[in-house]
KOLVEXLUM-404650 format. One record per residue (C-alpha): residue number from 0; residue in three letters; x, y, z. Coordinates in Angstrom, 1 decimal, always signed. Example, Ala and Ser with C-alpha at 12.3 -4.5 7.8 and 13.67 -1.06 7.14 Angstrom:
REM residues 2
{node 0, "ALA", {+12.3, -4.5, +7.8}}
{node 1, "SER", {+13.7, -1.1, +7.1}}
END
This chain:
REM residues 229
{node 0, "UNK", {-3.1, +61.9, +141.1}}
{node 1, "UNK", {-5.2, +64.0, +139.8}}
{node 2, "UNK", {-2.2, +66.4, +138.9}}
{node 3, "UNK", {-0.3, +63.4, +137.0}}
{node 4, "UNK", {-3.3, +63.3, +134.5}}
{node 5, "UNK", {-3.7, +66.6, +133.8}}
{node 6, "UNK", {+0.4, +67.2, +132.9}}
{node 7, "UNK", {+0.5, +64.0, +131.0}}
{node 8, "UNK", {-1.8, +65.2, +128.1}}
{node 9, "UNK", {+0.1, +68.6, +127.6}}
{node 10, "UNK", {+3.7, +66.5, +127.0}}
{node 11, "UNK", {+1.4, +64.4, +124.5}}
{node 12, "UNK", {+0.7, +67.5, +122.5}}
{node 13, "UNK", {+4.0, +69.0, +122.5}}
{node 14, "UNK", {+6.0, +66.0, +121.6}}
{node 15, "UNK", {+3.5, +65.5, +118.7}}
{node 16, "UNK", {+3.6, +69.2, +117.4}}
{node 17, "UNK", {+7.7, +68.8, +117.7}}
{node 18, "UNK", {+7.2, +66.4, +115.1}}
{node 19, "UNK", {+5.2, +68.1, +112.8}}
{node 20, "UNK", {+7.0, +71.2, +112.7}}
{node 21, "UNK", {+10.8, +69.9, +112.0}}
{node 22, "UNK", {+13.4, +72.0, +110.3}}
{node 23, "UNK", {+12.6, +72.0, +106.5}}
{node 24, "UNK", {+14.0, +69.6, +103.5}}
{node 25, "UNK", {+16.3, +71.3, +101.2}}
{node 26, "UNK", {+17.8, +68.5, +99.3}}
{node 27, "UNK", {+15.8, +68.8, +96.5}}
{node 28, "UNK", {+16.2, +72.7, +95.8}}
{node 29, "UNK", {+19.4, +73.0, +94.3}}
{node 30, "UNK", {+19.5, +75.4, +91.2}}
{node 31, "UNK", {+20.8, +74.0, +87.7}}
{node 32, "UNK", {+23.5, +75.8, +85.8}}
{node 33, "UNK", {+22.5, +77.1, +82.8}}
{node 34, "UNK", {+23.5, +75.5, +79.8}}
{node 35, "UNK", {+26.3, +77.3, +78.0}}
{node 36, "UNK", {+28.3, +76.8, +74.8}}
{node 37, "UNK", {+32.2, +77.4, +74.8}}
{node 38, "UNK", {+33.5, +78.5, +71.3}}
{node 39, "UNK", {+37.0, +80.1, +70.0}}
{node 40, "UNK", {+37.0, +83.1, +68.0}}
{node 41, "UNK", {+39.6, +84.3, +65.2}}
{node 42, "UNK", {+39.9, +88.0, +63.8}}
{node 43, "UNK", {+42.7, +89.4, +62.1}}
{node 44, "UNK", {+43.7, +92.7, +60.1}}
{node 45, "UNK", {+46.2, +92.8, +57.0}}
{node 46, "UNK", {+47.8, +96.0, +56.0}}
{node 47, "UNK", {+50.7, +97.8, +54.7}}
{node 48, "UNK", {+53.5, +98.3, +57.1}}
{node 49, "UNK", {+54.9, +101.7, +57.1}}
{node 50, "UNK", {+58.0, +101.4, +59.0}}
{node 51, "UNK", {+61.7, +99.7, +57.7}}
{node 52, "UNK", {+64.5, +99.2, +59.8}}
{node 53, "UNK", {+68.0, +98.5, +58.9}}
{node 54, "UNK", {+71.1, +97.4, +59.4}}
{node 55, "UNK", {+74.2, +99.1, +58.7}}
{node 56, "UNK", {+77.8, +97.9, +59.3}}
{node 57, "UNK", {+81.2, +98.8, +58.4}}
{node 58, "UNK", {+84.1, +96.4, +57.8}}
{node 59, "UNK", {+87.8, +97.8, +58.1}}
{node 60, "UNK", {+91.0, +96.1, +57.9}}
{node 61, "UNK", {+94.7, +97.2, +59.8}}
{node 62, "UNK", {+98.0, +95.6, +60.4}}
{node 63, "UNK", {+97.1, +96.1, +64.3}}
{node 64, "UNK", {+93.9, +96.0, +66.2}}
{node 65, "UNK", {+94.1, +100.1, +66.8}}
{node 66, "UNK", {+94.5, +100.8, +63.2}}
{node 67, "UNK", {+91.8, +98.8, +62.2}}
{node 68, "UNK", {+89.1, +100.1, +64.6}}
{node 69, "UNK", {+90.6, +103.8, +63.9}}
{node 70, "UNK", {+90.1, +103.6, +60.3}}
{node 71, "UNK", {+86.7, +101.6, +61.0}}
{node 72, "UNK", {+85.5, +104.7, +62.7}}
{node 73, "UNK", {+86.4, +106.9, +60.4}}
{node 74, "UNK", {+83.9, +105.4, +57.9}}
{node 75, "UNK", {+81.4, +104.9, +60.6}}
{node 76, "UNK", {+81.5, +108.5, +61.7}}
{node 77, "UNK", {+80.4, +109.5, +57.8}}
{node 78, "UNK", {+78.0, +106.4, +57.7}}
{node 79, "UNK", {+76.0, +108.1, +60.6}}
{node 80, "UNK", {+75.9, +111.9, +59.1}}
{node 81, "UNK", {+74.9, +110.4, +56.0}}
{node 82, "UNK", {+72.0, +108.4, +57.6}}
{node 83, "UNK", {+71.2, +111.1, +59.7}}
{node 84, "UNK", {+70.8, +113.5, +56.8}}
{node 85, "UNK", {+68.6, +110.9, +54.9}}
{node 86, "UNK", {+65.9, +110.8, +57.8}}
{node 87, "UNK", {+67.1, +108.0, +60.0}}
{node 88, "UNK", {+65.2, +107.7, +63.2}}
{node 89, "UNK", {+66.5, +105.8, +66.5}}
{node 90, "UNK", {+70.3, +105.3, +66.0}}
{node 91, "UNK", {+71.3, +102.7, +67.7}}
{node 92, "UNK", {+75.1, +100.7, +67.6}}
{node 93, "UNK", {+74.3, +96.8, +67.6}}
{node 94, "UNK", {+78.3, +96.3, +68.3}}
{node 95, "UNK", {+81.9, +96.9, +67.9}}
{node 96, "UNK", {+84.5, +94.0, +67.2}}
{node 97, "UNK", {+88.0, +93.1, +66.5}}
{node 98, "UNK", {+89.8, +90.7, +65.8}}
{node 99, "UNK", {+93.2, +89.2, +64.1}}
{node 100, "UNK", {+93.4, +87.8, +60.5}}
{node 101, "UNK", {+95.3, +84.7, +60.4}}
{node 102, "UNK", {+97.6, +83.5, +57.3}}
{node 103, "UNK", {+99.4, +80.9, +56.4}}
{node 104, "UNK", {+100.5, +78.5, +59.3}}
{node 105, "UNK", {+98.1, +80.6, +61.3}}
{node 106, "UNK", {+100.0, +83.1, +61.8}}
{node 107, "UNK", {+98.3, +86.8, +62.2}}
{node 108, "UNK", {+98.6, +89.1, +59.4}}
{node 109, "UNK", {+96.5, +91.9, +60.1}}
{node 110, "UNK", {+93.5, +92.6, +62.1}}
{node 111, "UNK", {+89.6, +93.2, +60.8}}
{node 112, "UNK", {+87.3, +96.0, +62.9}}
{node 113, "UNK", {+83.3, +96.1, +62.3}}
{node 114, "UNK", {+80.8, +98.0, +63.7}}
{node 115, "UNK", {+77.2, +97.8, +63.0}}
{node 116, "UNK", {+74.3, +100.6, +63.5}}
{node 117, "UNK", {+70.7, +99.7, +63.5}}
{node 118, "UNK", {+68.4, +102.8, +62.0}}
{node 119, "UNK", {+64.9, +103.0, +61.6}}
{node 120, "UNK", {+62.6, +105.2, +58.7}}
{node 121, "UNK", {+59.5, +105.5, +56.7}}
{node 122, "UNK", {+59.2, +102.3, +54.3}}
{node 123, "UNK", {+59.1, +104.8, +51.1}}
{node 124, "UNK", {+62.3, +106.3, +52.6}}
{node 125, "UNK", {+64.0, +102.8, +52.9}}
{node 126, "UNK", {+65.8, +102.9, +49.5}}
{node 127, "UNK", {+67.0, +106.7, +49.9}}
{node 128, "UNK", {+68.4, +105.3, +53.6}}
{node 129, "UNK", {+69.8, +102.3, +51.7}}
{node 130, "UNK", {+72.2, +104.4, +49.2}}
{node 131, "UNK", {+72.8, +107.2, +51.5}}
{node 132, "UNK", {+74.8, +104.8, +53.7}}
{node 133, "UNK", {+76.2, +102.9, +51.2}}
{node 134, "UNK", {+77.3, +105.8, +49.8}}
{node 135, "UNK", {+79.3, +107.0, +52.9}}
{node 136, "UNK", {+81.2, +103.8, +53.2}}
{node 137, "UNK", {+78.6, +100.7, +54.6}}
{node 138, "UNK", {+79.6, +97.4, +53.3}}
{node 139, "UNK", {+77.0, +95.5, +55.4}}
{node 140, "UNK", {+74.0, +96.5, +54.9}}
{node 141, "UNK", {+70.6, +94.1, +56.3}}
{node 142, "UNK", {+67.2, +94.1, +56.0}}
{node 143, "UNK", {+64.5, +95.5, +55.7}}
{node 144, "UNK", {+62.3, +94.8, +59.0}}
{node 145, "UNK", {+59.1, +96.3, +58.0}}
{node 146, "UNK", {+56.6, +96.8, +60.6}}
{node 147, "UNK", {+53.4, +98.8, +61.6}}
{node 148, "UNK", {+54.0, +101.7, +63.9}}
{node 149, "UNK", {+50.6, +101.7, +65.5}}
{node 150, "UNK", {+50.5, +97.9, +65.9}}
{node 151, "UNK", {+48.4, +98.0, +69.3}}
{node 152, "UNK", {+45.6, +99.3, +67.3}}
{node 153, "UNK", {+46.1, +96.6, +64.8}}
{node 154, "UNK", {+45.2, +94.3, +67.3}}
{node 155, "UNK", {+42.9, +96.0, +69.1}}
{node 156, "UNK", {+40.8, +95.6, +65.6}}
{node 157, "UNK", {+42.1, +92.2, +65.4}}
{node 158, "UNK", {+40.3, +91.5, +69.3}}
{node 159, "UNK", {+37.1, +92.9, +68.2}}
{node 160, "UNK", {+36.8, +91.0, +64.9}}
{node 161, "UNK", {+37.3, +87.7, +66.7}}
{node 162, "UNK", {+34.7, +88.6, +69.2}}
{node 163, "UNK", {+32.0, +89.1, +66.1}}
{node 164, "UNK", {+34.0, +85.8, +64.5}}
{node 165, "UNK", {+33.1, +83.8, +68.2}}
{node 166, "UNK", {+29.3, +85.0, +68.2}}
{node 167, "UNK", {+28.5, +83.9, +65.0}}
{node 168, "UNK", {+29.7, +80.3, +65.8}}
{node 169, "UNK", {+28.3, +80.1, +68.8}}
{node 170, "UNK", {+24.5, +81.3, +67.1}}
{node 171, "UNK", {+25.1, +78.7, +64.6}}
{node 172, "UNK", {+26.0, +76.1, +67.4}}
{node 173, "UNK", {+22.6, +77.0, +69.2}}
{node 174, "UNK", {+20.5, +77.1, +66.6}}
{node 175, "UNK", {+21.4, +73.4, +64.8}}
{node 176, "UNK", {+20.6, +72.8, +69.1}}
{node 177, "UNK", {+17.5, +74.1, +69.1}}
{node 178, "UNK", {+18.3, +77.1, +71.2}}
{node 179, "UNK", {+19.3, +80.7, +71.3}}
{node 180, "UNK", {+21.6, +82.1, +72.2}}
{node 181, "UNK", {+22.4, +84.9, +75.6}}
{node 182, "UNK", {+24.6, +86.5, +77.4}}
{node 183, "UNK", {+28.3, +86.3, +77.4}}
{node 184, "UNK", {+29.3, +84.4, +80.4}}
{node 185, "UNK", {+33.6, +84.7, +80.1}}
{node 186, "UNK", {+35.7, +85.8, +77.6}}
{node 187, "UNK", {+39.6, +85.6, +77.8}}
{node 188, "UNK", {+42.2, +85.6, +74.7}}
{node 189, "UNK", {+43.9, +82.2, +73.8}}
{node 190, "UNK", {+46.9, +83.7, +71.8}}
{node 191, "UNK", {+47.4, +86.0, +69.5}}
{node 192, "UNK", {+50.2, +86.0, +66.3}}
{node 193, "UNK", {+53.0, +88.1, +66.8}}
{node 194, "UNK", {+53.3, +90.5, +63.5}}
{node 195, "UNK", {+55.4, +89.1, +60.8}}
{node 196, "UNK", {+59.0, +90.7, +59.9}}
{node 197, "UNK", {+57.9, +91.2, +56.2}}
{node 198, "UNK", {+60.8, +91.3, +54.0}}
{node 199, "UNK", {+61.3, +93.6, +51.4}}
{node 200, "UNK", {+62.5, +93.4, +47.5}}
{node 201, "UNK", {+65.6, +95.1, +46.9}}
{node 202, "UNK", {+67.3, +95.3, +43.6}}
{node 203, "UNK", {+69.4, +97.1, +41.7}}
{node 204, "UNK", {+68.4, +100.3, +40.0}}
{node 205, "UNK", {+69.6, +103.6, +38.5}}
{node 206, "UNK", {+67.6, +105.9, +41.1}}
{node 207, "UNK", {+67.1, +104.8, +45.0}}
{node 208, "UNK", {+66.9, +101.0, +46.1}}
{node 209, "UNK", {+63.4, +99.9, +45.5}}
{node 210, "UNK", {+61.4, +98.4, +48.8}}
{node 211, "UNK", {+58.3, +96.8, +48.1}}
{node 212, "UNK", {+56.4, +96.8, +51.6}}
{node 213, "UNK", {+53.7, +93.8, +50.7}}
{node 214, "UNK", {+51.1, +93.2, +53.2}}
{node 215, "UNK", {+51.1, +91.8, +57.1}}
{node 216, "UNK", {+48.3, +90.2, +59.0}}
{node 217, "UNK", {+48.1, +90.8, +62.5}}
{node 218, "UNK", {+45.4, +88.0, +64.2}}
{node 219, "UNK", {+43.9, +87.5, +67.9}}
{node 220, "UNK", {+42.2, +84.3, +69.4}}
{node 221, "UNK", {+39.8, +84.2, +71.7}}
{node 222, "UNK", {+37.7, +81.8, +74.2}}
{node 223, "UNK", {+33.8, +83.0, +74.5}}
{node 224, "UNK", {+31.7, +81.7, +76.8}}
{node 225, "UNK", {+27.6, +81.9, +75.8}}
{node 226, "UNK", {+24.9, +81.0, +78.0}}
{node 227, "UNK", {+22.1, +79.1, +76.0}}
{node 228, "UNK", {+18.4, +79.6, +76.4}}
END
């Protein structure tokens, strides 16, 4: 009987302590996410294109398909030689075709053959290239498509301008809300405007055909998330 009285108080003490030292409660310990602001920034760079791309075609006629192609090939060889001599680069055949020509009652009266080649050159020499090609026999000329040779560098400049634009917008929003701007949480490209092909103006002239390159715009758009303090 005496031994039971001695053990019972010890058991009561352990039970009391176990109720006091329970696992900690973390329900109210969540860390709130910092406030952020998301803005869109745009940037652009304008420059005069320095490259011209042109297409030179030769259309020929003959009584047979073979005769039309032979006549066409003879002229095209002269055109290619003239283009190379004028400084053309990246010469590449675009297409070769031959088809029957019909007259009255759909009767075949002959054949027509076409051959077209593309070429590129510095924009300041585009007029000379047009003149050289037509003098050699090209009777179907199109272009020029005007481009910038270092388009990647221009796009990177546009991206940098877009980041500056995004920061300026975010700072204005932060000030209006009575806050200050923190670090960048995330940044991503949301779109880019491709460099357009500007068309030059070709006019008849005693000297080289004049080409006016004008200006082209390379632009970029980004989305940036800033922390607000």
